[in-house]
N, C-alpha and C positions, 0 to 999 in steps of 0.2 A: 371832659374838660369843663371846669366850673366857670360860670360867668358871675362876676361880682359887681355890686354897686360900689359907689365911692366909699361909703362907710365901711363896707365889708373888706375892701382892699386895704384901707387904713388899719383895720383891726387885725387882719391876717398878717400884714407886714410887721405890725407892732409885736405880735406874738413870735414871729420868726426871729426878730431881733431881741426877744426876751425883755421887752420894755413894759413897765407898768403904765397905767394912764398918767400917773404923776410924773414918771420919767419923761414921757413924750410931751406932756404939757410944758414942763420946764417953767421958766419965768414968763412965758409968752401968753399962756392961756390956762384955764383951770381944768382939772381932771374931769369935772362934770361936763364942761363944754365938749371935751374930746368924746366923752361917752355919748352925748347927744348926736354928734356927727357920725359916730360909728353905728348908731342905731337908725340913722336916716331921719332923725327928727329935726336936724339943723343942717344948713349948708354953710360951709366956710367961705369967707371972702377970698379974693385972689391973693391978698397978702398972706393970709393964714394958710392958704393952700400951698404957697411957695415955702412957708416955714415948715409945714408938715412933710413936704416932699424932701426937703433938705435933711430933716431929722430922721426920716425913714430911709434915706439914701436911694430914692427912686426919682424918676422925672415927674414934673408936673403933668406932662402929657399922659403918662401912665395912669395917674390918679384921675384925670379928667376924661379918660376914654369911656365912652358910653357903653352900656350893655349891648346896644345894637352893633356898635363897631367891633366889640369883642366877638359877638356872634358871627359877624361877617368874616372876621379873620379865621375863626374855626371852620366856617364853610369853605373858605379859600384853601385851607389845609386839606380838608377832605376832598375837595375838587381837584387839587393837585395830585393827590393819591389816585383818584379815579382816572384822570386823564393819562397819567403815566402807565397805569395798568391797562387802559384801553389800547395805548400804543404798543404795549407788550402782549396784547390779546388775552389778558387775564380778566375776562368780562365779568365773572361772578364777583371777584374782589372789587372791581370798579363799581358795580351796581350797589354793593354793600356800603361802600364809602359814600355814594350819593344818597343812599337812604339815611345814613348817619347825619349827613349835612342837612337833609330835609327837615329834621326835627328842629333845628335852629332857625331855618328859613321860615317855617310855619309859625313858630312861637314869636319871632321878632319881625315878621312881615318884610323880609329882605327880598325886594323885587329883582334886583340885578343878579343876586345869587340864585334866585329861582330860575331866571332865564338861562344862566350857565348850567344849572342842573338839568333843565329840559333839553338843552343842546347836547350835553354829554350823554344823557339817556337815549337821545335820538341816534347818536353815534353808535351806541351799543346795539340798538335795534337794527340799524343799517348794516352793521357787521354780521348780524344774524339773519339778514335778508328779510326782516320784518318791516317792510317798507311802509305800510299804511300807518303803523304806530309811529314810525320815525317821522313821517311827514306831518302828522298831527302835532307832535311835540315841537317840531321845528317852527311851525306856523305860530304856535303859542309863544315860543321863545322870541320870535321876531317881533311880535307885537310889543313886547317889553323893550327890546333893543331899540326899536324905532321911537318909542316914547322917550327914551333917554339919549337918542341920537348917537348910538354906539356903532360907528361906521365899520370898524374892523369886524365886529361880531355879526353885523347885518350881512356883510360880504360872505362870511363863513357860512351863514345859514342859507343864503341864496345858492352858494356853490354846492352845498350838500343836497339841497332840494333839486338842483339841476342834475346832479349825478344820479340821484335816485330815479328821477323821471326818465333820464336817458337810459338807465338800466331797464326800465319798464317799457322802453320803445315809445314813450310819449314825447316825440321829438319837438313838437311845437311848444309844449310846456317847458321842456328842458331849455330850449332856446330862449324862452322868455325869462327864466330864472337867471341864466348866464348873462343875458343882456342887462338885467337889473343889477347884477354884481358889477358888471363893467361900468354902469352908470354911477353907482355909488363910488367906485374908484375915481371916476372923472370929477365928481362933485365934492369930494372930500380931500383932506390932506394926507390920506393913507398912502404910504410909500412902501411897497413890498414887491420886489421883482419876481420872487417865486410865485406869489399869489397871482400877480398880474399875468405872468406867463401861463399859469394854469387856466385862468379865465379865457385867455385867447385860444389856448389849445382846445378847451372844451367847446367853445363857440365853433371853432373850426371843425371839430369832430361831429358836432350836431348838424352843422350845415352840410357836411359830407353825407350824413345819414339821410338828410332831406333832399339830397341831389343838387344842392346849390353849390356847384364846384368852384366857380370863380371866386366867390366870397370865402369859401372854405380855404382855398389856397392862400388868399390874402391874409386871413387870420393865422394860418399855419406859419406864415413868414413873420408875423408880429410875435408869435410865441417863440420862434427861433431867435429873434433879436434879443428877447429877454433871457433866453437860455444861455446865449453866448456870454452874458455878463456874470454868470453865476459860477461859483466854485463849490466843490463838494466838501463836506466835513463829516466827522464821525466821532462819537463818544458814548459812553454809558454812564448812567446815574444811579446805579444800585447803591453805592456806598453813601451818597448824599441822602438817598431815600431812607436808609436805615438810621442814619444819624438824626434825621428829621423826626422819625418815629420815636426815637429815644427821648429827644428834647420835648416832644409832645407829652409823653408819659410823665416826664419830670415837671410838666406844667409851664415850660418855657415856650409860649406860643409864638413869640416873635422869631426865635431861632428855629423853631419847627417849620414855620412858613418859609423862612430864608433858605433852609436846607432843601425843603421839598421843591422850592422854586428853582434852586440850582439843579436839582435832579431833573426836574421837568424841562429846563432849558437844554440840558444835555440830551435828553430823549428827543426833544424837538429838533435839536441840531442834527441828530442821526436821522430823524424822520424827514427833515428837510432834504437830506441827501437822497433818501429813498424817493421822495416826491419828485426831485429833479431827475432821477433815473427813470421814474415812471413817465415823466414828461418826455425824456429822451426816447424811451421805447415807443411812446405814443406818436411822436413826430416821425420816428423811424418807420412805423407802420403806415402812416399817412403818406410820407414821401414815396414809399414802395407802391402804395395804391395808385398814386398819380404818375408812376413810371420813373421816378428819380431813384433808381435802385442803388446807385453809388452813394448818394447822400444818405439814403436809408441805412446802408451798412455802417456808415460813419457813426451815426447816432446809436445804432443798436450795439455795436461793438464797444463804444464808450460806456453805455449803460451796463452792459454785461461785466466789464472790468470793474466798475464801481460797486456793483451789486455783489460781486465775488469778494471784494475787500470787506464789505459790510456783512458778509455771510447772509445776505438777504435771500429769502426763499423765493421771491418773485423772479430770481435769475432764470428760472425755468420758462417763464412767460417770454422773457427777452430771447432766450435761445430758440423758442418756437417761432418767433418772428424772423430770426436770422435764418432758420431752416426753411421757412416759407419763401424767403428771398432767393435762396439757392434753387428751390423748386421752380420759381418763376423764371430763373435763368437756365432751367433744364440741366442744372449741374448736380446730378444725382450722387456723385461721389462725395462732394462736400456736404450735401444735404444729409446723407447717411451718417457722416462723421458727427454732425451736429445732433442728429437724432440719438446717437449713442450717448452723447453728453447729456441730453435730456433725460434719458433713462437713468443714467448714473445720478443726476441731480434729484430726480423724483424719488429714488431709493433712499436718499439722505434726508428727505423732508421729515420734520418732526410730526407734522399733521398734513396728510395728503389732501389736496383740493381735488375732489372727485371730477370736476370739469376738466382737469388736466388730462385725465385718462382719455376722455372723449377727443380732446384736441390732439393728443398723441396718436390715436388711431387714424385720424384724418390725415395727419402728416405722413404716417407710415403708408397709408393707402396711396397718396399722391406720388410718393417715391416709387412704390411698386408699379404704378402706372407708367412712370418714366422709364422704368427698367423693362416694361412690357411683361411683367410677371402677373398675368391676369388672374390666375387661380389664387395666388397669394393675396392680390388686391381684393378679390371677391370675399375671401375668408376674413380679411381684416375688416371690411365693411360690415359683414354679418356679425362678427364679434362686437364691433362698435354698436350696432343696433341692439343686440342682446343686452349690452352693458347699459345703454341709455334707457332702455325700457325697464330694466331692473331698478335703476336709480330714479325712475319717474321723471326723466328729463324729456318732457313732451316736445318742446321745440327742437331739441337736438335729434330726437328720434325721427321727427318728421324730415329734418334735413338729410339724415342718413338714408331714410327710406327713399326719398326722391333721388339722392345720389346713386343709390343702388339701381333704381329704375332707369336712370340715364345710362349707367354702366351697362346694364343688360341690353338697352336699346342700341348702344354703340356696337354691341356684339351680335346684334340681330336676334336676340332671344326675346321676342315680343311679348309672349305670354307672361314671363317673369317680370319684364319691364312694366307691363300694365299693372300687375299685382302690387308692386312696390310703389309705383307712382300713385295709385289709388289709395294705398295705405298712408302715404305721406300727406296727401290732400285731406284724407279723413281726420288724421290727427290734428292738422292745422285748423280744420273746421270745428272740431270738438273743443279745442283749447283756445280758439280765437287767436292763435299765434300768427303774427304777420312777419314775414321774412323775405329776403331777396336771395335768389339762387343764381 
């Protein structure tokens, strides 16, 4: 996509209309003056600019648009493409679009576009579990957003930093980031029920991990209040994206941006539904943890229904939480039924999340314990340990080894119990994993 100066725009449009310099000049100006304007050696007055816009059948705004503004629009186009592809998990396409936009950012010194680029690249790294790179990019992006007082974007950065540090079990750092997001909400005019509900939920989840249960329950209820106000929606934006790409190739940047924004809004609408169901699942998990199993089922079953309508792959995670609820109630019949649904859903996944296999084995083991099928339970745990070791899931391997040790201890098999308990502790010490059992 070319970026044109004022003179270049006038010359290009004149040629598109097949006008000579004399034709365009008319009785208003000389052909020589038009030539000087087109070459950039002279700047037209506002009156003359209005005359030229009328003769060329374009807006004055189009002619006056600076090269920096044009470059920023091109960046927005590429960033819309990138974000849509991140939401669809097409990370290589997204990265390529961001690299394309960076050429314009660098040439024209576009700071806010740079911040958006950094944030979107951080999202890609986060999806790849490359957390150090993601955090570095997010902190750089936030410096720019803070400089320009971009409250929405600052909140998004703090939220992603919080989620990353929570994933890394750095609970105090996560809590600090989520609190900063909450503070920006309180001090700005940003109004977003979904985002606010997410902030409350993640604060609750972090407090729960830190063992501060009273405040965790308080924030859990704040999140629930927000959730009750929300409705789900779904849609797809592939057609708008394709039209936008056609318009971009044709050189119609305004329409290209308009169509990619429509596409992005549709993807965001669908993503918002997914985020709400994730919030439902998260609240369901926490209500279960605090003993409110009936309330937990209410949220988990609602989340499952919405995810199934969206054909959302994270349905499996919600089913696992439902299964775990039945296990807590010692209802092995319903737990087994849900486990069968989990297997069926996992077989239909386009890309299998390897951690799901670990979680599946744990649920299967718990059900077999309820059924007093100890040989099968033992075999399931050993299979799970072999799987996690093969996948280099150190924390999970340690958890299973310790679970095996406890299992053997309950059966009075002390030598085997000692072997696996020692193995679990060794893995934890080697990898510096901290976990609760």
